[in-house]
A tleap script that builds the chain and sets N, CA, C and O, in Angstrom:
source leaprc.protein.ff14SB
mol = sequence {
  NMET GLU LEU ILE ASP VAL ILE LYS ARG LEU
  THR GLY PRO ILE ASN PRO VAL GLY ASP SER
  SER ILE ASP SER ASP ARG ALA ALA ASN LEU
  ILE GLU MET ILE LYS LEU SER ASN GLN ILE
  ILE GLN GLU ILE HIE ALA VAL TYR PHE ASP
  ASN ILE SER SER TYR GLU GLY SER ARG ILE
  HIE ALA ALA LYS ILE SER LYS GLU TYR LEU
  ASP THR LEU CYS ARG THR CYS GLU TYR PRO
  SER LYS GLU ASP CYS GLU VAL PHE PHE ASP
  ALA ILE THR ASN PRO ARG SER PRO SER ASN
  GLU LEU LYS ALA MET LYS ASP ARG THR LEU
  PRO HIE VAL PRO GLN SER ASP ARG SER LYS
  THR CLYS
}
set mol.1.N position { 46.769 41.989 7.873 }
set mol.1.CA position { 45.021 41.252 7.595 }
set mol.1.C position { 44.414 41.967 8.386 }
set mol.1.O position { 44.974 42.460 9.365 }
set mol.2.N position { 43.570 42.091 8.197 }
set mol.2.CA position { 41.812 43.457 8.861 }
set mol.2.C position { 41.438 42.286 10.016 }
set mol.2.O position { 41.469 41.128 9.601 }
set mol.3.N position { 41.264 42.389 10.714 }
set mol.3.CA position { 40.091 42.090 11.903 }
set mol.3.C position { 38.530 41.167 11.101 }
set mol.3.O position { 38.177 40.062 11.512 }
set mol.4.N position { 38.025 41.683 10.305 }
set mol.4.CA position { 37.001 41.076 9.552 }
set mol.4.C position { 37.326 40.279 8.605 }
set mol.4.O position { 36.360 39.714 8.093 }
set mol.5.N position { 38.660 39.944 8.045 }
set mol.5.CA position { 38.981 39.007 7.630 }
set mol.5.C position { 39.372 37.399 8.601 }
set mol.5.O position { 39.193 36.184 8.520 }
set mol.6.N position { 39.842 38.171 9.268 }
set mol.6.CA position { 40.020 36.948 11.079 }
set mol.6.C position { 38.447 36.433 10.528 }
set mol.6.O position { 38.061 35.410 9.964 }
set mol.7.N position { 37.733 37.742 11.016 }
set mol.7.CA position { 36.142 36.662 11.574 }
set mol.7.C position { 36.077 35.815 10.502 }
set mol.7.O position { 36.141 34.587 10.558 }
set mol.8.N position { 35.905 36.728 9.185 }
set mol.8.CA position { 35.727 36.506 7.561 }
set mol.8.C position { 35.981 34.537 7.939 }
set mol.8.O position { 35.073 33.705 7.925 }
set mol.9.N position { 37.203 34.311 8.188 }
set mol.9.CA position { 38.387 32.750 8.343 }
set mol.9.C position { 37.358 32.014 9.126 }
set mol.9.O position { 36.903 30.874 9.026 }
set mol.10.N position { 37.106 33.105 10.016 }
set mol.10.CA position { 36.699 32.164 11.372 }
set mol.10.C position { 35.148 31.464 11.166 }
set mol.10.O position { 35.139 30.283 11.514 }
set mol.11.N position { 33.961 31.932 10.710 }
set mol.11.CA position { 33.079 32.087 10.222 }
set mol.11.C position { 32.354 31.098 8.959 }
set mol.11.O position { 31.390 30.391 8.666 }
set mol.12.N position { 34.063 31.851 8.343 }
set mol.12.CA position { 33.392 30.996 6.866 }
set mol.12.C position { 32.265 31.860 5.843 }
set mol.12.O position { 31.518 32.652 6.419 }
set mol.13.N position { 32.185 31.761 4.858 }
set mol.13.CA position { 31.153 32.100 3.876 }
set mol.13.C position { 30.039 32.169 4.143 }
set mol.13.O position { 29.478 31.291 4.798 }
set mol.14.N position { 29.305 33.474 3.601 }
set mol.14.CA position { 27.785 33.249 4.469 }
set mol.14.C position { 27.191 34.064 3.409 }
set mol.14.O position { 26.538 35.038 3.782 }
set mol.15.N position { 27.333 33.776 1.783 }
set mol.15.CA position { 27.250 34.641 0.861 }
set mol.15.C position { 26.221 33.505 0.319 }
set mol.15.O position { 26.328 32.836 1.347 }
set mol.16.N position { 25.433 32.849 -0.359 }
set mol.16.CA position { 24.724 32.032 -1.012 }
set mol.16.C position { 24.980 31.818 -2.447 }
set mol.16.O position { 25.254 32.746 -3.208 }
set mol.17.N position { 24.901 30.760 -2.756 }
set mol.17.CA position { 25.310 30.338 -4.464 }
set mol.17.C position { 24.403 30.263 -4.756 }
set mol.17.O position { 24.118 31.229 -5.463 }
set mol.18.N position { 23.278 29.315 -4.584 }
set mol.18.CA position { 21.846 28.348 -5.348 }
set mol.18.C position { 22.323 27.273 -4.867 }
set mol.18.O position { 21.391 26.477 -4.983 }
set mol.19.N position { 23.529 26.521 -4.211 }
set mol.19.CA position { 23.212 25.448 -4.360 }
set mol.19.C position { 23.312 24.749 -2.808 }
set mol.19.O position { 24.180 24.768 -1.935 }
set mol.20.N position { 22.176 24.221 -2.907 }
set mol.20.CA position { 21.296 23.779 -1.487 }
set mol.20.C position { 22.494 23.187 -0.694 }
set mol.20.O position { 22.644 23.565 0.467 }
set mol.21.N position { 23.261 22.389 -1.170 }
set mol.21.CA position { 24.167 21.607 -0.326 }
set mol.21.C position { 25.168 22.769 0.309 }
set mol.21.O position { 25.566 22.578 1.458 }
set mol.22.N position { 25.525 23.783 -0.284 }
set mol.22.CA position { 25.980 24.309 -0.064 }
set mol.22.C position { 25.463 25.666 0.784 }
set mol.22.O position { 25.892 25.769 1.933 }
set mol.23.N position { 25.080 26.110 0.568 }
set mol.23.CA position { 23.698 26.862 1.178 }
set mol.23.C position { 23.604 26.848 2.933 }
set mol.23.O position { 23.581 27.750 3.771 }
set mol.24.N position { 23.559 25.182 3.020 }
set mol.24.CA position { 22.682 25.477 4.755 }
set mol.24.C position { 24.010 25.655 4.998 }
set mol.24.O position { 23.926 26.545 5.845 }
set mol.25.N position { 25.461 25.402 4.836 }
set mol.25.CA position { 26.265 25.634 5.408 }
set mol.25.C position { 26.697 27.089 5.690 }
set mol.25.O position { 27.512 27.418 6.552 }
set mol.26.N position { 26.001 27.964 4.797 }
set mol.26.CA position { 26.842 29.368 4.095 }
set mol.26.C position { 25.739 29.627 5.117 }
set mol.26.O position { 26.177 30.177 6.127 }
set mol.27.N position { 24.186 29.338 5.137 }
set mol.27.CA position { 22.969 30.245 6.507 }
set mol.27.C position { 23.669 29.978 7.666 }
set mol.27.O position { 23.891 31.001 8.314 }
set mol.28.N position { 24.087 28.979 8.144 }
set mol.28.CA position { 24.843 28.916 9.469 }
set mol.28.C position { 26.239 29.457 9.335 }
set mol.28.O position { 27.139 29.048 10.069 }
set mol.29.N position { 26.344 29.944 8.842 }
set mol.29.CA position { 27.788 30.848 9.550 }
set mol.29.C position { 27.370 31.821 9.332 }
set mol.29.O position { 28.027 32.720 9.856 }
set mol.30.N position { 25.832 32.425 8.308 }
set mol.30.CA position { 25.574 33.948 8.649 }
set mol.30.C position { 25.007 33.889 9.628 }
set mol.30.O position { 25.408 34.743 10.419 }
set mol.31.N position { 23.997 33.094 10.114 }
set mol.31.CA position { 23.764 33.104 11.290 }
set mol.31.C position { 24.659 33.070 12.324 }
set mol.31.O position { 24.131 33.738 13.212 }
set mol.32.N position { 25.747 32.657 12.719 }
set mol.32.CA position { 26.678 33.281 13.526 }
set mol.32.C position { 27.343 34.191 13.526 }
set mol.32.O position { 27.549 34.656 14.646 }
set mol.33.N position { 28.200 35.117 12.001 }
set mol.33.CA position { 27.952 36.297 11.648 }
set mol.33.C position { 27.085 37.351 12.333 }
set mol.33.O position { 27.572 38.324 12.909 }
set mol.34.N position { 25.611 37.080 12.230 }
set mol.34.CA position { 24.796 37.862 12.743 }
set mol.34.C position { 24.095 37.848 14.135 }
set mol.34.O position { 23.164 38.594 14.437 }
set mol.35.N position { 24.776 36.703 15.121 }
set mol.35.CA position { 24.731 36.816 16.558 }
set mol.35.C position { 26.519 37.418 16.502 }
set mol.35.O position { 26.244 38.587 16.774 }
set mol.36.N position { 27.531 37.426 16.401 }
set mol.36.CA position { 28.367 38.588 16.815 }
set mol.36.C position { 28.074 40.282 16.205 }
set mol.36.O position { 28.464 41.268 16.831 }
set mol.37.N position { 27.540 40.338 15.266 }
set mol.37.CA position { 27.084 41.341 15.324 }
set mol.37.C position { 26.491 41.703 16.320 }
set mol.37.O position { 26.660 42.655 17.082 }
set mol.38.N position { 25.957 41.096 16.293 }
set mol.38.CA position { 24.510 42.093 17.866 }
set mol.38.C position { 25.504 41.604 19.257 }
set mol.38.O position { 25.521 41.890 20.455 }
set mol.39.N position { 25.874 41.185 18.829 }
set mol.39.CA position { 27.269 40.904 20.411 }
set mol.39.C position { 27.931 42.642 20.074 }
set mol.39.O position { 27.810 43.490 20.958 }
set mol.40.N position { 28.495 42.937 18.948 }
set mol.40.CA position { 29.348 44.044 18.974 }
set mol.40.C position { 28.289 45.244 18.942 }
set mol.40.O position { 28.826 46.328 19.173 }
set mol.41.N position { 27.271 45.291 18.770 }
set mol.41.CA position { 26.411 46.397 18.843 }
set mol.41.C position { 25.793 46.122 20.146 }
set mol.41.O position { 25.644 47.210 20.704 }
set mol.42.N position { 25.365 45.164 20.886 }
set mol.42.CA position { 25.319 45.816 22.597 }
set mol.42.C position { 26.387 45.869 23.083 }
set mol.42.O position { 26.154 46.489 24.120 }
set mol.43.N position { 27.368 45.667 23.074 }
set mol.43.CA position { 28.908 46.609 23.733 }
set mol.43.C position { 29.069 47.722 23.042 }
set mol.43.O position { 29.797 48.463 23.704 }
set mol.44.N position { 28.752 48.227 22.022 }
set mol.44.CA position { 28.851 49.742 21.443 }
set mol.44.C position { 27.807 50.233 22.414 }
set mol.44.O position { 28.088 51.048 23.294 }
set mol.45.N position { 26.847 49.834 22.282 }
set mol.45.CA position { 26.011 50.627 23.107 }
set mol.45.C position { 26.097 50.860 24.423 }
set mol.45.O position { 26.003 51.963 24.962 }
set mol.46.N position { 26.343 49.428 25.141 }
set mol.46.CA position { 26.394 49.685 26.793 }
set mol.46.C position { 28.097 50.170 26.620 }
set mol.46.O position { 28.714 49.341 27.290 }
set mol.47.N position { 28.985 51.047 26.075 }
set mol.47.CA position { 29.763 52.383 26.248 }
set mol.47.C position { 28.901 53.627 26.301 }
set mol.47.O position { 29.062 54.543 27.108 }
set mol.48.N position { 27.840 53.562 25.234 }
set mol.48.CA position { 27.378 54.589 25.591 }
set mol.48.C position { 26.422 55.189 26.378 }
set mol.48.O position { 26.240 56.350 26.745 }
set mol.49.N position { 25.706 53.880 26.605 }
set mol.49.CA position { 25.073 53.521 28.137 }
set mol.49.C position { 25.800 53.977 29.607 }
set mol.49.O position { 25.449 54.626 30.592 }
set mol.50.N position { 26.860 53.347 29.228 }
set mol.50.CA position { 27.467 53.773 30.444 }
set mol.50.C position { 28.236 54.562 31.039 }
set mol.50.O position { 28.655 54.641 32.194 }
set mol.51.N position { 28.437 55.404 29.690 }
set mol.51.CA position { 29.451 56.271 29.792 }
set mol.51.C position { 28.774 57.930 29.844 }
set mol.51.O position { 29.157 58.940 30.435 }
set mol.52.N position { 27.517 57.641 28.868 }
set mol.52.CA position { 27.413 59.488 29.057 }
set mol.52.C position { 26.625 60.170 29.703 }
set mol.52.O position { 25.903 61.024 29.188 }
set mol.53.N position { 26.651 59.880 30.972 }
set mol.53.CA position { 26.292 60.850 31.944 }
set mol.53.C position { 27.321 60.954 33.076 }
set mol.53.O position { 26.993 61.349 34.194 }
set mol.54.N position { 28.844 60.515 32.695 }
set mol.54.CA position { 30.150 60.715 33.254 }
set mol.54.C position { 30.231 62.505 32.996 }
set mol.54.O position { 29.709 63.378 32.304 }
set mol.55.N position { 31.212 62.343 34.016 }
set mol.55.CA position { 32.118 63.905 34.119 }
set mol.55.C position { 33.023 63.742 33.288 }
set mol.55.O position { 33.420 64.744 32.693 }
set mol.56.N position { 33.604 62.485 33.000 }
set mol.56.CA position { 35.029 62.845 32.664 }
set mol.56.C position { 34.803 63.026 31.337 }
set mol.56.O position { 33.709 62.970 30.775 }
set mol.57.N position { 36.068 63.286 30.755 }
set mol.57.CA position { 35.887 63.724 29.474 }
set mol.57.C position { 36.278 63.145 28.056 }
set mol.57.O position { 36.045 63.598 26.935 }
set mol.58.N position { 37.276 61.437 28.652 }
set mol.58.CA position { 37.213 60.370 27.730 }
set mol.58.C position { 36.600 60.033 27.585 }
set mol.58.O position { 36.496 59.839 26.374 }
set mol.59.N position { 35.030 59.340 28.665 }
set mol.59.CA position { 34.466 58.274 28.897 }
set mol.59.C position { 33.417 59.040 27.994 }
set mol.59.O position { 32.909 58.368 27.096 }
set mol.60.N position { 32.919 60.737 28.152 }
set mol.60.CA position { 31.938 61.242 27.170 }
set mol.60.C position { 32.153 61.356 25.786 }
set mol.60.O position { 31.287 61.399 24.912 }
set mol.61.N position { 33.517 61.408 25.637 }
set mol.61.CA position { 33.747 61.404 23.859 }
set mol.61.C position { 33.476 59.681 23.802 }
set mol.61.O position { 32.590 59.187 23.104 }
set mol.62.N position { 33.926 59.295 24.221 }
set mol.62.CA position { 33.745 57.600 23.582 }
set mol.62.C position { 32.401 56.869 23.511 }
set mol.62.O position { 32.149 55.870 22.838 }
set mol.63.N position { 31.271 57.804 24.640 }
set mol.63.CA position { 29.971 57.297 24.591 }
set mol.63.C position { 29.626 58.504 23.064 }
set mol.63.O position { 29.026 58.029 22.100 }
set mol.64.N position { 29.904 59.429 23.048 }
set mol.64.CA position { 29.379 60.169 21.665 }
set mol.64.C position { 30.167 59.424 20.742 }
set mol.64.O position { 29.519 58.994 19.788 }
set mol.65.N position { 30.937 59.251 20.751 }
set mol.65.CA position { 31.483 58.341 19.482 }
set mol.65.C position { 30.529 57.371 18.802 }
set mol.65.O position { 30.195 57.272 17.621 }
set mol.66.N position { 29.978 56.265 20.546 }
set mol.66.CA position { 29.383 55.672 20.260 }
set mol.66.C position { 28.030 55.967 19.546 }
set mol.66.O position { 27.740 55.393 18.497 }
set mol.67.N position { 27.320 56.753 20.059 }
set mol.67.CA position { 26.406 57.070 20.057 }
set mol.67.C position { 26.696 57.587 18.423 }
set mol.67.O position { 25.825 57.269 17.613 }
set mol.68.N position { 27.662 58.221 18.010 }
set mol.68.CA position { 27.266 58.479 16.687 }
set mol.68.C position { 27.425 57.405 15.253 }
set mol.68.O position { 27.507 57.770 14.080 }
set mol.69.N position { 27.438 55.931 15.812 }
set mol.69.CA position { 27.668 54.760 15.222 }
set mol.69.C position { 26.628 54.686 14.782 }
set mol.69.O position { 26.218 54.732 13.622 }
set mol.70.N position { 25.631 54.434 16.749 }
set mol.70.CA position { 24.728 53.477 16.411 }
set mol.70.C position { 22.843 54.352 15.562 }
set mol.70.O position { 21.748 53.938 15.182 }
set mol.71.N position { 23.788 56.064 15.724 }
set mol.71.CA position { 22.243 56.592 15.026 }
set mol.71.C position { 22.994 56.313 13.693 }
set mol.71.O position { 22.169 55.797 12.938 }
set mol.72.N position { 23.995 56.408 13.179 }
set mol.72.CA position { 24.512 55.706 11.972 }
set mol.72.C position { 24.170 54.879 11.302 }
set mol.72.O position { 23.936 54.855 10.094 }
set mol.73.N position { 24.076 53.471 12.752 }
set mol.73.CA position { 23.308 51.929 12.072 }
set mol.73.C position { 21.833 52.355 11.924 }
set mol.73.O position { 21.260 52.259 10.839 }
set mol.74.N position { 21.035 52.975 13.384 }
set mol.74.CA position { 19.400 53.495 12.569 }
set mol.74.C position { 19.002 54.138 11.164 }
set mol.74.O position { 17.892 53.777 10.774 }
set mol.75.N position { 19.705 55.046 10.301 }
set mol.75.CA position { 19.904 55.771 9.314 }
set mol.75.C position { 19.780 54.314 8.378 }
set mol.75.O position { 18.922 53.992 7.556 }
set mol.76.N position { 21.006 53.581 8.860 }
set mol.76.CA position { 21.122 52.732 7.077 }
set mol.76.C position { 20.152 51.552 7.383 }
set mol.76.O position { 19.933 50.704 6.518 }
set mol.77.N position { 19.456 51.486 8.858 }
set mol.77.CA position { 18.200 50.636 8.761 }
set mol.77.C position { 17.572 51.167 8.328 }
set mol.77.O position { 16.934 50.518 7.499 }
set mol.78.N position { 17.288 52.227 8.399 }
set mol.78.CA position { 15.863 53.528 7.692 }
set mol.78.C position { 14.799 52.772 8.604 }
set mol.78.O position { 14.095 51.794 8.355 }
set mol.79.N position { 14.947 53.710 9.964 }
set mol.79.CA position { 13.763 52.607 10.253 }
set mol.79.C position { 12.962 54.327 10.520 }
set mol.79.O position { 13.564 55.222 11.113 }
set mol.80.N position { 11.650 54.484 9.993 }
set mol.80.CA position { 11.085 55.418 10.191 }
set mol.80.C position { 10.939 56.641 10.887 }
set mol.80.O position { 10.654 57.757 10.451 }
set mol.81.N position { 11.295 56.074 12.590 }
set mol.81.CA position { 11.159 57.305 13.654 }
set mol.81.C position { 12.791 57.159 14.634 }
set mol.81.O position { 13.785 56.573 14.206 }
set mol.82.N position { 12.732 57.563 15.421 }
set mol.82.CA position { 14.128 58.089 16.813 }
set mol.82.C position { 13.314 56.857 17.012 }
set mol.82.O position { 13.485 55.871 16.295 }
set mol.83.N position { 12.524 56.887 17.868 }
set mol.83.CA position { 11.560 55.893 18.352 }
set mol.83.C position { 11.672 54.467 18.606 }
set mol.83.O position { 11.820 53.762 19.604 }
set mol.84.N position { 11.541 54.278 17.256 }
set mol.84.CA position { 11.754 52.630 16.745 }
set mol.84.C position { 12.942 52.562 16.488 }
set mol.84.O position { 13.183 51.697 15.645 }
set mol.85.N position { 13.768 53.083 16.836 }
set mol.85.CA position { 15.546 52.740 16.953 }
set mol.85.C position { 15.684 52.953 18.003 }
set mol.85.O position { 16.405 52.027 18.374 }
set mol.86.N position { 15.523 53.471 18.702 }
set mol.86.CA position { 15.573 53.154 20.389 }
set mol.86.C position { 14.389 51.984 21.019 }
set mol.86.O position { 14.624 51.405 22.079 }
set mol.87.N position { 13.448 51.793 20.441 }
set mol.87.CA position { 13.098 50.711 20.358 }
set mol.87.C position { 13.853 49.322 20.436 }
set mol.87.O position { 13.806 48.457 21.309 }
set mol.88.N position { 14.533 49.376 19.303 }
set mol.88.CA position { 15.481 48.329 18.466 }
set mol.88.C position { 16.788 48.645 19.069 }
set mol.88.O position { 17.824 48.004 18.890 }
set mol.89.N position { 16.694 49.308 19.531 }
set mol.89.CA position { 18.418 49.515 20.172 }
set mol.89.C position { 18.073 48.633 21.989 }
set mol.89.O position { 19.001 47.963 22.442 }
set mol.90.N position { 17.214 48.705 22.533 }
set mol.90.CA position { 16.335 48.682 23.878 }
set mol.90.C position { 16.339 46.816 23.602 }
set mol.90.O position { 16.272 45.975 24.499 }
set mol.91.N position { 16.394 46.666 22.769 }
set mol.91.CA position { 15.185 45.202 22.429 }
set mol.91.C position { 16.246 43.935 22.465 }
set mol.91.O position { 16.002 42.875 23.040 }
set mol.92.N position { 17.721 44.290 21.603 }
set mol.92.CA position { 18.846 43.904 21.663 }
set mol.92.C position { 19.869 44.253 22.633 }
set mol.92.O position { 20.948 43.702 22.413 }
set mol.93.N position { 19.835 44.852 23.426 }
set mol.93.CA position { 20.578 45.492 24.708 }
set mol.93.C position { 20.050 44.773 25.816 }
set mol.93.O position { 20.969 44.370 26.528 }
set mol.94.N position { 18.804 44.425 26.280 }
set mol.94.CA position { 17.857 44.002 27.048 }
set mol.94.C position { 16.655 43.139 26.565 }
set mol.94.O position { 15.443 43.321 26.680 }
set mol.95.N position { 17.547 41.909 25.852 }
set mol.95.CA position { 16.883 40.891 25.218 }
set mol.95.C position { 15.084 40.901 26.330 }
set mol.95.O position { 13.874 40.974 26.117 }
set mol.96.N position { 16.133 40.765 27.607 }
set mol.96.CA position { 14.759 40.031 28.385 }
set mol.96.C position { 14.107 40.797 29.557 }
set mol.96.O position { 13.815 40.292 30.641 }
set mol.97.N position { 13.935 41.970 29.228 }
set mol.97.CA position { 13.657 43.192 29.371 }
set mol.97.C position { 12.009 43.159 29.550 }
set mol.97.O position { 11.469 43.519 28.503 }
set mol.98.N position { 11.235 42.883 30.411 }
set mol.98.CA position { 9.500 43.275 30.310 }
set mol.98.C position { 8.893 44.157 29.496 }
set mol.98.O position { 7.728 44.267 29.115 }
set mol.99.N position { 10.691 45.268 29.127 }
set mol.99.CA position { 9.716 46.517 28.082 }
set mol.99.C position { 10.185 46.570 26.516 }
set mol.99.O position { 10.407 47.386 25.621 }
set mol.100.N position { 10.190 44.755 26.848 }
set mol.100.CA position { 11.080 44.692 25.084 }
set mol.100.C position { 9.928 44.663 24.345 }
set mol.100.O position { 8.997 43.871 24.489 }
set mol.101.N position { 10.033 45.671 23.442 }
set mol.101.CA position { 9.062 46.145 22.342 }
set mol.101.C position { 9.413 45.574 20.756 }
set mol.101.O position { 8.854 46.065 19.775 }
set mol.102.N position { 10.388 44.501 20.658 }
set mol.102.CA position { 10.934 44.238 19.602 }
set mol.102.C position { 9.617 43.695 18.598 }
set mol.102.O position { 9.381 43.999 17.429 }
set mol.103.N position { 8.709 42.585 19.720 }
set mol.103.CA position { 7.607 41.912 18.922 }
set mol.103.C position { 6.299 42.708 18.425 }
set mol.103.O position { 5.363 42.295 17.740 }
set mol.104.N position { 6.538 44.041 19.011 }
set mol.104.CA position { 5.480 44.723 18.237 }
set mol.104.C position { 5.719 45.819 16.599 }
set mol.104.O position { 4.973 46.381 15.797 }
set mol.105.N position { 7.130 45.653 16.783 }
set mol.105.CA position { 7.986 45.749 15.194 }
set mol.105.C position { 7.814 45.005 13.991 }
set mol.105.O position { 7.842 45.331 12.804 }
set mol.106.N position { 7.550 43.460 14.845 }
set mol.106.CA position { 7.298 42.524 13.585 }
set mol.106.C position { 7.136 42.697 12.664 }
set mol.106.O position { 7.969 42.220 11.894 }
set mol.107.N position { 5.651 43.709 11.888 }
set mol.107.CA position { 5.720 44.010 11.061 }
set mol.107.C position { 6.528 44.234 9.886 }
set mol.107.O position { 6.221 44.130 8.698 }
set mol.108.N position { 7.968 44.666 10.612 }
set mol.108.CA position { 8.303 45.872 10.028 }
set mol.108.C position { 9.401 45.232 9.297 }
set mol.108.O position { 9.524 44.151 9.873 }
set mol.109.N position { 10.486 45.298 8.118 }
set mol.109.CA position { 11.272 44.521 7.505 }
set mol.109.C position { 12.757 45.486 8.190 }
set mol.109.O position { 12.535 46.680 8.390 }
set mol.110.N position { 13.721 45.131 8.414 }
set mol.110.CA position { 15.093 45.476 7.770 }
set mol.110.C position { 15.673 45.277 7.331 }
set mol.110.O position { 16.342 44.332 7.749 }
set mol.111.N position { 16.124 45.978 5.884 }
set mol.111.CA position { 15.819 47.457 5.736 }
set mol.111.C position { 14.022 47.805 6.018 }
set mol.111.O position { 13.214 46.922 5.731 }
set mol.112.N position { 13.506 49.236 6.630 }
set mol.112.CA position { 12.335 49.452 5.984 }
set mol.112.C position { 11.889 49.346 4.966 }
set mol.112.O position { 12.367 49.877 3.964 }
set mol.113.N position { 10.803 48.590 4.984 }
set mol.113.CA position { 10.075 48.642 3.173 }
set mol.113.C position { 8.927 49.569 3.241 }
set mol.113.O position { 8.835 49.502 4.466 }
set mol.114.N position { 8.207 50.185 2.991 }
set mol.114.CA position { 7.278 50.765 2.739 }
set mol.114.C position { 6.056 49.911 2.681 }
set mol.114.O position { 6.208 49.018 1.847 }
set mol.115.N position { 5.090 49.881 3.179 }
set mol.115.CA position { 4.301 49.320 3.470 }
set mol.115.C position { 3.717 48.867 1.943 }
set mol.115.O position { 3.575 47.676 1.667 }
set mol.116.N position { 3.471 49.690 1.212 }
set mol.116.CA position { 3.010 49.650 -0.406 }
set mol.116.C position { 4.127 48.996 -1.071 }
set mol.116.O position { 4.077 49.071 -2.299 }
set mol.117.N position { 4.835 48.552 -0.723 }
set mol.117.CA position { 6.408 47.953 -1.174 }
set mol.117.C position { 6.554 46.485 -1.049 }
set mol.117.O position { 7.249 45.726 -1.724 }
set mol.118.N position { 5.873 46.264 -0.189 }
set mol.118.CA position { 6.892 44.561 1.010 }
set mol.118.C position { 6.136 43.554 -0.023 }
set mol.118.O position { 6.814 42.541 -0.189 }
set mol.119.N position { 5.102 43.550 -0.654 }
set mol.119.CA position { 4.258 42.722 -1.618 }
set mol.119.C position { 5.464 42.408 -2.839 }
set mol.119.O position { 5.595 41.301 -3.360 }
set mol.120.N position { 6.199 43.460 -3.134 }
set mol.120.CA position { 7.557 43.423 -3.983 }
set mol.120.C position { 9.042 42.472 -3.547 }
set mol.120.O position { 9.837 41.989 -4.354 }
set mol.121.N position { 9.085 42.423 -2.616 }
set mol.121.CA position { 10.285 41.475 -1.923 }
set mol.121.C position { 10.032 39.934 -1.631 }
set mol.121.O position { 10.762 38.979 -1.365 }
set mol.122.N position { 8.378 40.165 -1.837 }
set mol.122.CA position { 8.266 38.227 -1.355 }
set mol.122.C position { 8.753 37.376 -2.886 }
set mol.122.O position { 8.788 36.147 -2.925 }
savepdb mol mol.pdb
quit
């Protein structure tokens, strides 16, 4: 059994089926899965942040692995710029930070949908 299978069993199904009596539970499960994903991303970001300036090879290696994953995540989410991606990671890793600019990005969707295509998603 893989770790994801254990997590799925603990959270329960997350994909809606079109039945409101079932989908309300699945929405709650989805929220729990999102919270867990956020915590995992925070942990990965901490590995990068805490080790990138190290002089020890194994710590730098761990930071590079973390950075590669975070960069892949940004490309997957289709953030329009590197700066937007950095703002996103700053927001999830420092939610109480006064420099939290995630609110400034609230008009964007995840994944990024170009302005001209937004009416198609509603």
